[in-house]
VOGU-3710 file (C-alpha; in Angstrom, 3 decimals, decimal comma):
1> mttnttrrgs> 83,444/-61,194/34,822  86,901/-59,803/34,161  88,020/-57,251/31,623  91,774/-57,242/32,146  94,483/-59,557/30,995  98,162/-59,841/31,796  99,061/-60,426/28,184  99,936/-56,759/27,657  99,748/-55,542/31,229  97,116/-54,874/33,853
11> hwierwepen> 95,966/-51,624/32,238  94,898/-53,277/28,975  91,241/-54,356/28,629  90,684/-57,099/26,058  86,883/-57,353/26,196  84,697/-54,275/26,010  80,958/-54,469/25,186  79,246/-51,278/26,344  76,039/-52,003/24,401  75,667/-55,266/26,354
21> eefwattgkk> 73,439/-54,138/29,236  74,588/-56,882/31,618  78,250/-56,113/30,938  77,634/-52,390/31,328  75,804/-52,769/34,640  78,256/-55,211/36,229  81,586/-53,968/34,892  81,524/-51,363/32,166  79,948/-48,399/33,920  82,428/-48,361/36,800
31> vasrnlwfsi> 85,468/-48,678/34,543  84,183/-46,104/32,057  83,443/-43,602/34,831  86,936/-43,928/36,283  88,524/-43,347/32,895  86,179/-40,443/32,210  87,115/-38,489/35,337  90,863/-38,817/34,898  90,521/-38,061/31,195  88,681/-34,871/32,126
41> faehigfsiw> 91,471/-33,839/34,476  94,223/-34,317/31,888  92,179/-32,632/29,170  91,377/-29,772/31,555  95,102/-29,058/32,022  95,603/-29,367/28,263  93,001/-26,677/27,594  94,633/-24,413/30,177  98,017/-24,640/28,463  96,437/-24,273/25,017
51> tlwsvmvlfm> 94,814/-20,981/26,092  97,771/-19,872/28,217  98,521/-16,919/25,961  95,024/-15,478/26,327  96,176/-14,804/29,905  99,805/-13,937/29,188  98,854/-11,083/26,831  97,051/-9,399/29,741  100,438/-9,138/31,461  102,145/-7,731/28,370
61> gpqyglsaad> 101,997/-3,965/28,814  103,529/-1,172/26,676  107,043/-2,200/27,716  106,684/-5,315/25,534  106,271/-3,179/22,421  103,366/-5,183/20,964  100,356/-3,629/19,236  96,770/-4,899/19,520  97,162/-6,534/16,104  100,369/-8,245/17,285
71> kfllvstptl> 98,588/-9,674/20,323  95,663/-11,000/18,275  98,205/-12,638/15,961  100,006/-14,105/18,972  96,888/-15,724/20,422  95,944/-17,025/16,959  99,127/-19,092/16,796  98,329/-21,801/19,377  94,783/-21,955/18,000  96,089/-22,937/14,571
81> vgalmrlpyt> 98,628/-25,452/15,893  96,077/-26,980/18,273  93,638/-27,492/15,410  96,289/-29,197/13,280  97,368/-31,436/16,168  93,886/-32,829/16,641  93,992/-35,229/13,707  97,178/-37,088/14,709  96,005/-37,067/18,336  92,789/-38,787/17,253
91> favakfggrn> 94,730/-41,702/15,743  97,183/-41,836/18,660  94,556/-43,456/20,909  94,363/-46,510/18,655  98,127/-46,576/18,124  99,280/-46,283/21,739  96,184/-46,891/23,867  94,009/-44,275/25,565  95,832/-44,455/28,906  99,301/-44,505/27,381
101> wtiisaglll> 98,606/-41,550/25,115  97,095/-39,543/27,971  100,373/-39,986/29,877  102,420/-38,872/26,861  100,187/-35,960/25,866  100,057/-34,668/29,440  103,843/-34,848/29,747  104,280/-32,871/26,514  102,538/-29,917/28,158  105,655/-29,303/30,235
111> iptimaaivl> 107,543/-28,084/27,147  105,477/-24,980/26,290  104,949/-24,175/29,973  108,650/-24,177/30,837  109,558/-22,354/27,605  107,008/-19,619/28,369  108,613/-19,110/31,772  111,991/-18,634/30,064  110,994/-16,126/27,349  108,256/-14,113/29,084
121> qpgtslttfm> 109,954/-10,745/29,557  110,114/-7,350/27,820  112,552/-7,273/24,921  111,652/-10,712/23,600  110,719/-10,564/19,918  107,213/-11,236/18,621  108,639/-14,119/16,565  110,019/-15,802/19,690  106,721/-15,369/21,497  104,869/-16,890/18,524
131> ivaalggvgg> 107,172/-19,926/18,431  106,633/-20,606/22,130  102,880/-19,992/21,778  102,847/-22,476/18,891  104,310/-25,127/21,201  101,278/-24,580/23,438  99,144/-25,888/20,591  99,815/-29,433/21,814  97,267/-28,710/24,540  94,611/-28,342/21,857
141> gnfassmtni> 95,333/-31,829/20,573  94,473/-33,350/23,960  90,797/-32,694/23,351  90,665/-34,907/20,254  92,398/-37,886/21,823  90,360/-37,577/25,015  87,031/-37,399/23,168  87,955/-40,281/20,856  88,970/-42,373/23,848  85,839/-41,679/25,929
151> ntfypekhkg> 83,611/-42,244/22,886  84,786/-45,875/22,822  84,007/-46,463/26,509  80,319/-45,487/26,552  77,160/-47,009/25,053  75,147/-44,977/22,575  72,432/-43,906/25,021  74,970/-42,345/27,382  77,292/-40,750/24,820  75,661/-37,320/24,829
161> walglnaggg> 76,117/-36,909/28,579  79,567/-38,536/28,752  81,030/-36,627/25,804  79,435/-33,407/27,009  80,854/-33,891/30,499  84,291/-34,801/29,153  84,387/-31,813/26,837  82,849/-29,433/29,371  85,304/-30,451/32,069  88,135/-29,946/29,617
171> nlgvaaiqli> 86,778/-26,590/28,490  86,794/-25,464/32,129  90,571/-25,371/31,797  90,125/-22,108/29,881  88,252/-20,459/32,750  90,588/-21,973/35,344  93,762/-20,464/33,920  92,022/-17,120/33,471  90,916/-17,219/37,109  94,474/-17,953/38,175
181> gllvistaga> 95,653/-15,084/35,975  93,108/-12,809/37,692  94,354/-13,927/41,103  97,968/-13,223/40,163  97,219/-9,805/38,639  95,092/-8,743/41,617  97,672/-9,809/44,223  101,143/-9,696/42,662  100,377/-7,239/39,861  100,770/-7,368/36,091
191> taprlvlivy> 104,535/-7,888/36,274  104,505/-11,452/37,650  103,178/-13,717/34,860  105,535/-16,542/35,797  103,462/-17,227/38,916  100,742/-18,621/36,647  103,241/-21,047/35,138  104,550/-22,093/38,552  101,014/-23,202/39,436  100,636/-25,338/36,296
201> ipliviaavc> 103,932/-27,230/36,176  103,083/-29,504/39,156  99,486/-29,917/37,906  100,809/-31,262/34,603  102,918/-33,826/36,448  99,940/-34,863/38,602  97,751/-35,326/35,494  100,321/-37,637/33,882  100,793/-39,670/37,068  97,036/-40,064/37,608
211> aalymdnlat> 96,602/-41,269/34,028  99,333/-43,856/34,586  97,763/-45,139/37,794  94,041/-45,050/37,099  93,288/-45,146/33,354  93,018/-48,100/30,939  93,731/-48,978/27,317  91,048/-50,725/25,267  92,519/-53,491/23,122  89,329/-53,425/21,020
221> vkgdtkamre> 90,266/-49,981/19,658  92,296/-50,532/16,521  94,208/-48,188/14,268  91,562/-47,348/11,699  92,674/-45,074/8,890  90,023/-46,758/6,725  87,327/-45,192/8,926  88,749/-41,736/8,260  88,779/-42,407/4,512  85,145/-43,511/4,709
231> vlkdphsyvm> 84,208/-40,451/6,732  85,810/-38,143/4,180  83,434/-39,559/1,548  80,358/-38,882/3,675  78,680/-35,479/3,108  77,595/-35,380/6,767  81,253/-35,043/7,736  81,533/-31,711/5,970  78,234/-30,446/7,334  79,092/-31,355/10,931
241> sflyigtfgs> 82,628/-29,974/10,660  81,189/-26,709/9,357  78,684/-26,512/12,207  81,412/-27,267/14,733  83,363/-24,277/13,437  80,387/-22,222/14,574  80,110/-23,762/18,043  83,529/-24,830/19,275  85,394/-22,432/16,989  83,429/-19,599/18,573
251> figysfafgl> 84,070/-20,871/22,099  87,828/-21,170/21,744  88,189/-18,073/19,569  86,258/-15,862/21,977  88,159/-17,393/24,910  91,398/-16,109/23,417  89,959/-12,764/22,297  87,560/-11,616/25,036  90,157/-9,920/27,236  91,880/-8,242/24,291
261> vlqnqfgrtp> 88,557/-6,906/22,964  87,709/-5,430/26,368  91,133/-3,790/26,611  91,196/-2,358/23,096  87,548/-1,466/22,524  86,571/-0,340/26,018  89,947/0,663/27,484  89,867/-1,867/30,301  93,012/-2,369/32,416  94,506/-5,887/32,695
271> lqaaavtflg> 92,841/-6,332/36,092  89,473/-5,040/34,870  89,594/-7,312/31,820  90,713/-10,372/33,787  87,908/-9,800/36,312  85,260/-10,742/33,733  86,964/-12,726/30,963  86,852/-15,982/32,927  83,045/-15,848/33,248  82,397/-16,599/29,579
281> pllgsfsrpa> 84,533/-19,757/29,316  83,366/-20,849/32,770  79,653/-20,700/31,953  80,258/-21,990/28,418  82,002/-25,036/29,868  79,206/-25,723/32,342  76,592/-25,415/29,595  78,272/-27,990/27,346  77,010/-31,064/29,276  73,582/-29,425/29,283
291> ggwlsdrigg> 73,728/-29,341/25,483  74,483/-33,063/25,410  71,757/-33,780/27,980  69,132/-31,822/26,047  70,175/-33,541/22,826  69,760/-36,965/24,417  66,134/-36,036/25,079  64,892/-33,839/22,233  67,471/-34,378/19,484  70,778/-32,720/18,688
301> gkvtfatfvg> 69,510/-31,122/15,478  66,795/-29,163/17,281  69,167/-27,997/20,012  71,840/-26,997/17,483  69,339/-25,020/15,397  68,055/-23,107/18,442  71,631/-22,474/19,563  72,670/-20,830/16,289  69,553/-18,659/16,261  70,438/-17,541/19,787
311> mavatvvlil> 74,065/-16,888/18,818  72,922/-14,695/15,929  70,679/-12,686/18,259  73,482/-12,288/20,828  75,814/-11,061/18,072  73,280/-8,408/17,035  73,240/-7,210/20,659  77,069/-7,087/20,656  77,004/-4,853/17,577  74,424/-2,546/19,175
321> asnsnslalf> 76,398/-2,438/22,439  79,619/-1,655/20,557  78,023/1,183/18,619  76,498/2,668/21,792  79,688/2,069/23,804  77,719/0,169/26,463  80,235/-1,949/28,370  77,586/-3,577/30,582  75,384/-4,673/27,671  78,423/-5,815/25,697
331> tiafivlfvl> 79,727/-7,941/28,578  76,332/-9,563/29,241  75,783/-10,359/25,556  79,286/-11,814/25,227  78,767/-14,078/28,239  75,379/-15,227/26,853  77,161/-16,000/23,587  79,657/-18,157/25,485  76,816/-20,098/27,149  75,230/-20,743/23,765
341> tgigngstyk> 78,515/-21,951/22,265  78,767/-24,469/25,107  75,256/-25,786/24,492  76,009/-26,014/20,777  79,267/-27,853/21,437  77,359/-30,516/23,365  74,573/-30,830/20,818  76,792/-31,067/17,725  78,944/-33,778/19,298  75,814/-35,708/20,225
351> mipaifraka> 74,668/-35,491/16,604  77,756/-37,251/15,261  77,176/-40,752/16,731  73,410/-40,307/16,226  73,898/-39,733/12,497  75,885/-42,924/11,965  73,610/-44,949/14,221  70,625/-43,763/12,164  72,385/-44,885/8,998  73,179/-48,236/10,604
361> kvsisegade> 69,501/-48,749/11,431  68,589/-48,159/7,786  71,140/-50,761/6,680  69,947/-53,247/9,334  66,352/-52,802/8,180  67,553/-53,742/4,687  69,088/-56,987/5,947  72,630/-56,043/6,945  74,289/-57,660/9,961  73,339/-55,706/13,090
371> alellrarrl> 76,576/-56,213/15,020  78,757/-55,220/12,065  76,695/-52,144/11,264  76,726/-50,906/14,860  80,484/-51,476/15,055  80,930/-49,532/11,820  78,822/-46,706/13,226  81,092/-46,480/16,273  84,233/-46,482/14,098  82,945/-43,716/11,854
381> sgaliglaga> 81,711/-41,697/14,833  85,175/-41,768/16,377  86,792/-40,718/13,105  84,396/-37,820/12,584  84,785/-36,647/16,167  88,488/-36,238/15,457  87,948/-34,591/12,078  85,240/-32,196/13,262  87,292/-31,327/16,331  90,243/-30,356/14,146
391> vgalgglfin> 88,240/-28,360/11,630  86,103/-26,756/14,327  89,141/-25,511/16,213  90,168/-23,584/13,103  87,155/-21,390/13,778  89,106/-19,973/16,718  91,871/-18,952/14,312  89,392/-17,249/11,975  87,809/-15,326/14,861  91,107/-13,941/16,108
401> lafresfaat> 92,306/-13,062/12,618  88,976/-11,326/11,978  89,388/-9,318/15,184  92,968/-8,493/14,218  91,909/-7,038/10,859  88,872/-5,326/12,386  90,859/-3,512/15,077  93,713/-2,686/12,694  91,279/-1,063/10,235  88,657/0,538/12,495
411> ksgvpafigf> 89,877/0,166/16,130  86,590/-1,634/16,769  85,316/-5,212/16,701  82,072/-4,327/14,881  83,171/-5,386/11,359  84,242/-8,761/12,793  80,914/-9,203/14,602  79,014/-8,483/11,383  80,953/-11,285/9,704  80,200/-13,650/12,604
421> lvfyglcfvi> 76,483/-12,768/12,375  76,358/-13,757/8,709  78,147/-17,014/9,510  75,740/-17,950/12,337  72,800/-17,249/10,030  74,283/-19,641/7,490  74,762/-22,253/10,228  71,153/-22,284/11,400  69,876/-22,393/7,815  72,093/-25,409/7,064
431> twavylrkpa> 71,046/-27,163/10,290  67,381/-26,739/9,399  67,825/-27,750/5,758  69,870/-30,898/6,454  68,565/-32,255/9,757  65,169/-30,730/10,521  63,401/-30,179/7,205  60,998/-32,969/6,346  62,176/-34,746/3,162  59,739/-34,741/0,285
441> aepskrglal> 60,877/-38,088/-1,044  61,085/-41,573/0,456  63,966/-41,644/2,968  67,209/-43,179/1,853  70,486/-43,822/3,570  72,187/-42,099/0,669  72,799/-38,374/0,600  72,021/-36,094/3,497  68,437/-37,061/4,339  67,976/-38,865/7,638
451> agaev> 64,189/-38,955/7,798  62,774/-39,970/11,149  66,179/-40,133/12,818  66,609/-38,511/16,211  69,693/-36,612/15,156
//
């Protein structure tokens, strides 16, 4: 059984039927796994470059002339651009092919990395730093194209694990660059930020070359702007995007802000801050596949609800630790919060294909064509993954802007944490009301009710 054709080249696959168990066992699983691992590698480097400035600001001492508010604004810039890039990156997979776009998107990472090496010195204006940081936003787009691509390779029953692993491996790029920053600061000092960039330039090239050699394009993935239009009419799209602001938005926002909060609220040196900031993103990345795995077994809605309750509790502890000036308690609570964001990232992304599959089952039970409905569910899932990824990433912008205003007004992060606590409370109430509350009326595929669905 062959999947390739020479019509468009050896890396194009014309037939792809992951829900066909025989096809999956004999051909699909091996091909999907190969694409998954190299997708993870490229996405991992993309996340590192996206969050590059969370490390660079640790090197930027008084000689750079930037205030705490300036630095929070600086790290907000790539967050915003990365969020905006996610929508076009989602459609790029269908336009160019998953393999082809991975090559292109990996190569684009060289631009912000080389530019950072050129401008990173005292005397450079904040505006120049912000422009270069904005270029790093292309790394944030890699997540959307990678997730959209891997979503098309895997059957429904394996999506939670595959998407969780893909996203978690990518998220590890945040911890990796912070670890490298720690290594540089502890050995060469806080005056050698370019060493971090020297490490990443060859890794970017390797990621692009590996994608060219080992990844594939699926000819069955078509450009589908109609799916996005359909998704925009579905109320679940707005609910899931909102919830993803709470999970992924928190993960990426805290990844950028953790070191700055430790420096400005607890007076940590660059080395002291770097020594712990990597732990949060590291554990949050490892917990993301666990969120997908748990959701495969007990339902994404239940896992997401429990996650937001836990995040609210952890935020209360952060407020108490801030008010009592307890660095140890603050650090532990922040790391727990990172772990919970990872679990929530995995569970919310598992919910997306489950929602549309549940709707498809309702339509099939009413006489609709099974194959067409399942195909439609996959199309809409891919579209919403891109949309939710873009909207969710904006949560990182809101978090850093909230910290900026909080520190500018009170020299403390407490007002920002109070706002986050209210938001997490709203998230777990919405999750319960939409996906866990038993409907009083007969279930319908219309509206938000998905009675009996393992969402």
